Each structure stands twice: as structure tokens, then as C-alpha cells.
C-alpha positions in Angstrom: -23.6 -4.9 4.5 -21.3 -2.2 3.2 -18.6 -3.6 5.7 -18.8 -6.5 3.5 -18.2 -4.7 0.4 -15.3 -2.7 1.9 -13.7 -6.3 3.1 -14.2 -7.6 -0.5 -12.3 -4.4 -2.0 -9.3 -5.3 0.4 -9.4 -8.8 -0.6 -9.1 -8.1 -4.1 -6.1 -5.8 -3.6 -4.4 -8.3 -1.5 -4.9 -10.8 -4.1 -3.4 -8.3 -6.9 -0.3 -8.0 -4.8 -0.2 -12.1 -4.0 0.2 -12.3 -7.8 3.0 -9.8 -8.2 4.9 -11.6 -5.3 4.6 -15.0 -6.9 6.2 -13.8 -10.2 9.1 -12.0 -8.6 11.6 -13.5 -6.1 13.1 -10.3 -5.7 11.8 -9.0 -2.1 12.5 -5.5 -2.4 11.0 -5.4 -6.1 8.0 -7.1 -4.6 7.5 -4.4 -2.0 7.8 -1.7 -4.9 5.6 -3.8 -7.1 3.1 -4.3 -4.3 2.9 -0.6 -3.6 2.5 0.2 -7.4 -0.5 -2.4 -7.6 -2.4 -1.0 -4.5 -2.0 2.6 -6.0 -3.1 1.3 -9.4 -6.1 -0.5 -7.8 -7.2 1.9 -5.4 -7.3 4.6 -7.9 -10.2 3.6 -9.8 -13.0 5.0 -9.3 -15.0 2.3 -7.7 -12.2 0.9 -5.4 -11.3 4.6 -4.6 -14.6 5.6 -3.6 -15.2 2.3 -1.4 -11.9 2.2 0.3 -11.2 6.1 0.7 -14.3 8.0 0.6 -17.0 5.8 1.6 -15.1 3.5 4.2 -14.1 6.2 6.5 -17.3 8.0 6.4 -19.5 5.0 6.6 -17.6 3.0 8.9 -16.0 5.3 11.0 -12.7 6.5 11.3 -11.9 4.0 14.5 -13.4 0.9 12.4 -11.5 2.2 9.2 -8.3 2.3 10.8 -8.6 -0.8 12.6 -9.5 -2.7 9.4 -6.4 -0.9 7.4 -4.0 -1.8 10.3 -5.2 -5.5 10.5 -4.7 -5.8 6.9 -3.3 -3.6 4.4 -0.8 -2.1 7.3 -0.4 -5.6 8.4 1.0 -7.3 5.0 3.2 -4.2 4.5 5.1 -4.5 7.9 5.5 -8.4 7.2 7.0 -7.3 4.0 9.4 -4.7 5.4 10.4 -7.1 8.5 11.2 -9.8 5.9 13.5 -7.4 4.1 14.9 -6.3 7.7 15.8 -9.8 8.5 17.6 -10.5 5.5 19.6 -7.2 6.2 18.1 -5.4 2.9 16.3 -2.5 5.1 18.0 -1.1 7.9 16.9 -2.3 11.4 14.5 0.9 12.1 11.3 0.2 13.7 9.4 -1.8 11.2 6.1 0.1 12.6 7.4 3.3 12.2 8.6 2.4 8.6 5.3 0.9 7.7 3.3 4.0 9.0 5.4 6.5 6.8 5.0 3.9 3.6 1.3 3.3 4.4 0.7 7.1 4.8 2.6 8.0 1.5 0.7 5.1 -0.4 -2.7 6.2 0.7 -2.2 9.9 0.2 -0.7 9.2 -3.1 -3.7 7.0 -3.9 -6.2 9.8 -3.2 -4.0 12.5 -5.4 -3.8 9.9 -8.4 -7.5 9.3 -8.3 -8.0 12.9 -8.5 -5.8 13.3 -11.7 -7.0 13.2 -15.3 -3.7 11.6 -16.5 -3.7 8.3 -14.0 -1.0 6.7 -15.4 1.3 9.5 -15.5 0.0 10.4 -12.1 0.9 6.8 -10.9 4.5 7.2 -12.5 5.1 10.2 -10.6 3.9 8.7 -7.7 6.1 5.4 -7.7 9.2 8.0 -7.9 8.3 9.3 -4.5 7.5 5.5 -3.1 10.5 3.9 -4.4 12.8 6.8 -3.1 11.2 6.3 0.3 11.7 2.6 0.1 15.3 2.9 -1.1 15.8 5.4 1.8 15.2 2.4 4.2 17.8 0.2 2.4 20.4 -0.7 4.3 23.6 0.7 2.9 25.7 -2.4 3.7 
């Protein structure tokens, strides 16, 4: 039963990110805004609890990681690879870039959810996320 709740929460985030993608034609901005949406959505109390607290403890770490890899990380890696195909991002390993960005997003989501001023915490987090993404940008 919890797995269905967990899966539904992931679907809600994916839908919100997809809505951003439809509104913005700049793929680099889509990636940055998708990260913002993820952090904003997951830092809400019910989503934080389902996805980052109960998810790993109820489902177990291996199932939690597998689900993350097959969903959130897969979407993130696809976006990174599309940007690499257009020479917007460097031709480094998309898997390594995905893990680095996903780890930062997840950790910052936890941090944001623990802050009293979530709006300010999200803005601080996005400075870091944007710096990571722009650090992957192709200098040419």
C-alpha cells in the first residue's frame, strides 16, 4: 500500500516538472526550473515525509534507490543527455553528472524541509543548483 502512495508522490512531481518543460523552450532553463520544482514540491511536509523519510525506511534502501534511479534520475539523465547532444553541456559522463546533481537536489530538499523560511532556503539552494548546472555548461 505504501509503495502505491510513494509511486503516486513521484508521479505528482514528474507532472509538475513536465508542466514547466511545456512552458519553456530553453532546455537549460527547463533543467534549472525542474530542479526548483522538485525542491519546492518535495520540501512540502507531506511529500518530504513520504519520499525522503518514510520511503527509505518503509521500502528499504535498495528498493528506494532502485525506484529513484528508474524515475527521477532517469528523467534527469535524459535531460542532461539532450543538452549534451546539443553541445550545451560538456561531454562528461551523463551518469556521473546525474548522480552529482541528483545527490545535491535530494540533500538540499532535506535541508529546505528543515528550515523555517522555506522560500528563502529554496532561493539559497537554487543558487547552488544553478552553479552546479552552469559548471557543466560547455564553454564553447
